C-alpha positions, 0 to 999 in steps of 0.5 A: 499499500503507497504510504504518506511519502508516495501520496506527497510526491504524487500530489507534487507531481500533479500539482503544476499540471493541474492546479489553476487549469480548467477540467475540459473532460472528465470521466470515471468507471461505472459505477462511479461518481458523477465526475462530469460535474467538475468539468468546466471548474478550475482545480483549486488543490491537489493535496495528500492526506495521509494516504489520501490523494484530494483535488479541490475544485473551485466549484464546491466539489472535490475528489478523494483517492485511496490507492490501497495495494494497486491503485497508482496516478499517471500524468500524461500529455495530450495523445500520449499513449497510456502505461496501463489498459484503459480498461483500468483507468478508474478516473480521467481528468483532462486539462490544457495541456495534461491528462491525468489518470487514476488506475486501479484505485479502489476507492474513487469518490466525489462530494461537496468540499463543505462535507469534508469535516464530516467525511468518515475517512478524512475527518477522523484522520490523525495529524499528518506527518507531512503536512507543512505545518506539522508542529509541537501542537501536532506531535502532541495531538499525535501522542495523545491519540496513541495514549488513548486507553483503547490503544493502550494494549495494542502493540506499538507496531500496531498502533503505528499503522493507525491512521486515526492517531497519526497519518501517513505512516505505512508498514515500510516506516512503522518498522524502519522508525521502530528500529531507528529507535530500538523500540520492540514492536511487541511492547504495549503502547501502554508500557512505553513512556512519553519520551519514547512515544515522542521520539517515535513521533519525531523520527517517523516524521523525519524519515517521511519527509526524507523520503517524500523529498527524493525520487521513488527509489528509497534510501538504504532500509535497515529492517523492512524485507531483510528477514533472515539477513544480518542486521546492518547494526549488531549482526543478529538475523533480522526476524519478521512476523504477522502482527495485529489482528486488525492490520495483519501486516508483516513487522521486521525487527532485530531482536537484540537492538530492539530488545525482543530476544525472547519474542517468538 
């Protein structure tokens, strides 16, 4: 699943070609939103919100896409051949000089901007680690949400993926964040002190921001998808395993560096 850094780069790549331009044509795969309603409007903004990409129009409408595992956005020149079959296009927006195509996204919806504060997926997001204005109050809010009693028994590995606590972290950066801070992924949130929670938030943001500013090829990863290989820090063999029932994704960790030598 694309993480916040991928969506941030996607929005940044689309923005210069879409913002300020009038939509000349729009279509969506059926069943889908009545995207024709945006034709004739001007695109005001293209933004990432956690793992969502939001496009706002000057007629008061906005489009939200969530790419999940297989979705992607492409930008083409008019008449340029597409790199994927047209049958896989979920949404197409045409403006002078550019065609933006969203392929394979399971979530494509159109709604009024005034409804965003009540939108089930957007209104419930925690502080976005990649928001340019992310500051101390956002970090404090993320800590407060992680500290919610309902998350006390969750492993920290599960909790970092909860977009309602803090938005933007996916499987890659939750693993790399925990490794960087030498935190056992199996540790319950309630067992960690505030200083550790604050370090995790700060490091996750630092890693996401660094990745968002790079080309799609990421820098060196220390534990993600390195199970069975030696730790770059101590040489211990990296372990992996599914953690969590609600979000059963693979967690990777060094049992020595992250203090879980006795973990299964």
